[in-house]
N, C-alpha and C positions, 0 to 999 in steps of 0.2 A: 410455631409455624414451620413446616418442613421446608428446608432449603437444599436445593440440588447441589451436590458437590461440584466444584470447579475442576476436579481432577478426574481424568478418564482412566479406564482400565486398559491393559495391554490390547485386548481385542478391539476396543473402541478406537484406540490410536491407530491400529492397523486399518480399520474401516475408513479412516480419514485420509488415507494415502491417495485413493483414486479420485475423490473430488478435488483434491489439491492438484493432481496432475491434469485433470480436465480443465481446471481454471487456467493453469499454465499454458495448455495447448491453445485455449481460446485467445489468450493474450499474444502468443506467438503468431497466430494467424492475423490478428489485428496489426501487430507490428509490421508484418510483411506488406501491408497495404497502406500504411501511413505515407501519404504523398500529397503534393499539391493537387487540388481539385476534388479529392474524395470528400464526401460529406460524413459528418459524425454519425448520421443515421445509417449510412452504408457500413461503417465500421462496426456499429452495434449489431447489424444483421449478420455480419461475419462471425462475431463472437457467439451469437445465439445459434447459428447453424452448427458450429463446432461442438457446442455443449449438447445440442440435441443429438448429433451424430454419435456421441459417446454415451447416449442413454441417460443423460442427466437433464436437469432443468435449471434455468437461470434463477438463482436465489434472490437477486435484486427484485424480480417481479413478484416475489412473495412479500415484499415490504408494502404495507398499506399505502395506496395512493401513487405507487411508482409503477410504470408500465414498460420499462426497458431492461435490457440485459446488462448494460454497462452504465457507468457515469463517465462522461467525457468532458473534461474541463480545458479550456483554451486560454492561453496568455494570462490575463489577470484573474481568471477563474481558477480557484485552487482545488475545490472538490465539489462533487454532487452536480456537475453540469449535465444537462439533459441532452441526449443525442437528438439530432434533427436534420434540417436541411442546410446547416452551416457548412460551407466548403472550407477545407484547410487551405491556408495561404503559405507561401514560402516564408520560412523563418518562424512560423508558429511554434510555441511550446505547448504540448498536448499531453495531459495526464488521463490515463484510461484505467478505470477501476472496474473489476469484474469478479463475479463469483458463480459457483456452481453447486447445486445440491444433488448428491448421488446416494441413493438408498438411505436417505434420511440424514446424511452427514454433509457438512459444508466446507467449501474452500473459498478463500477471499484473497485477492491480490491486486496490486496496482503498479503501473509503470509509467514513466514519463518519457516522451519522445520529442525531438526537435526536428521539424521539417527543414531540409537543406535550403539554403538561399545563398547562392554564389555572389550576389550583389551586395549582401550585407554580412560579411564574415564576422564582424565584431559583435553584431547582435546575436548571431548563431552561437558564437563561442561563449558569450555571456549567459545565454540560456542553457547551453550544455553544462556550463559550470554550476549553475543553480541545480540542475538535475543531478549532477555528480555529487554535489554536497548533500543533497537530500538522500540519494541512494546510499552514499557512504554512511550517513548517520543511521539509516535503517540497519545496515549490516553491523554497525557498532552496537546497536541495541540488541540485535539477534545474538551477537557474540556474547554480550553480557548475560543473556539468558542461559548460557552454558556454564557460567561461573558465579553469578550473583545469587545471594541467598533469598532476596525478595524482589518483587516486581519494580520497586522504586529504583533499583540499580539499573534497570533498562532505560528509564527516562533520563537518569543522570548521564549514562553513557551517550545517549543521543544528543543531549544538550552539550556535553563536553566536546563531542566530535564537531558539531556545528560551530561552536565558538572557537575551536582551534583552527578553523579554515580562514580566519581573518575576516575582512569586511567585504561586503557586496560592492561590486563596481557601480551599481545603480544608486544605492542609498549612502554609501560611504560609512555604513554601520554594519554590525554583525547581522547575519541573515535572521529573518523573523521566523519564529516558531508559532504556529497556530495553537492557541490555548483552549479554545472552546471545543475542538474536535480532536479525539484521541483514539488510540487503539483499543482492543477489546478481546475478551475470550471468544472462542468459536468452537462449535461442536454440532449438536443437534439443531441449534439455531445459528444463523450467521453472526448475530450480535448477542453475546453472553457476558456475564460477569467473568473476570474483573475488568475494570478500566485500566488501560495502559497509557500513562501520560508520557508525553514526549519531552519532558523537562523535569527538573528536580522538584520533589515535593517533600514536605516534612514527614508525611506518613510513608513508612517503608513499603506498605502494601502487602499483598498476599505472599505467602511463601512460594518460592520456585522449587518445585520438586517433581518427580516423575508423575506423568499424567496431565500436566498442565499444557494447554494448547492456546496460543495467543496469536492474534493478528497484530503485528507490529507495523505501524504506519505513520511515520513522520510526514507532516505537511508543512512546507517551508516556503517563505516568500523572499524575494530579492529586496524587499523594503520593510515596511511596518507590519506589525502583527495584526492590526485591526482589520476586520472583515465585515461584510454585510451580506444578507441573503437577498438575491435579486427578486424581481416581481413574480418569477415562476414558482416561488416558495421553496426552491431546492438549491439552485446554484449559489455557491459561496464564493464571493469575489473580494479582492483586496480593496480597502477604502482608498488607498493612495494610487491605485492603478498599476502597481508593480506586478511582475510575474509571480506565479506560484508553481510549485512542483509537489508531486505526491508519489511516494513509493510505499509498497506494502507487501509483506509475505505472511503466510500462516505458518507457525512454527510449533513443533511438538517437542516437549522434554520427556524423555523416557529413561529407563534404568541405566542405559549405556551412554547417554549423551543427548544431543539435540538433532533434529532433522527438519529441514525446511520443506514443508509439504507442497508448497506451490512453486518449487524449483525442480527441474528435471534431474539436476545433480545433487539434490538435497541441500544445496547451498554451498557446495565445496568451493566454487570459484570466488564467491562473494566473501566467504569467511576466511579464506587463505591469508589475506593481509593481517588478520587479527590472530593468527596462530591457532584457530579452532578448526578441527576436523569433524564434520558431521558424521553421525553413525546411523545407518538405516534402522528403522524400527523392526525389532525382531518378531 
């Protein structure tokens, strides 16, 4: 049976730059409007408008049975939340996942935001810390893509980073890492082989070499790792009701290094603490 290579050619890597930038622009626009009183449906419409204005289409809408541009998950919802008429409240922690397809190539990225709440500074700080840990673990995994020989090194770096942050103020234990939901390859389709686990595995996984493009996306909770799918058949929430956070970037490995396709600076700011300098795709 024919199996499509997971490694892209240099021209294919170059073709993935624009959908990544479009995805980043959509999330920038959403971030600017995250505030008390805005609905998740309104945020979804903002992302869709930006993607359309750039001549692309929302790749989430190409997933069978899904009809939105984004997934927006609030508080105990970790991933795959469906946008609608829910209004954001002060102190909410909000994860927004978004993707764009442009000329047959895909971008995929997620960010977590915390709505300000002056009356509950401890809650806001706790949720910002969860987001910070999750984002930092993502950058640790991306940095590993620049140096590791196999994909398993990415998951190990993510888990090591999270465990090094100490314990959650909520659970008194280390932050939880979702096990059932993982990162993935990306290219002509939003979800391609190989899987990218956010934790150590016995299998080293595929070789990391030029042409590999991965969506690295840790999903972390402030409590236990157990989740369930809500009645809408999409939204993934924590069983113990603790908060979740989701960060994601699409990253390309090429002959000269790595480049974060869904970051306007190629990942320079996020990678700096890890001593990795991203290199534009030639």
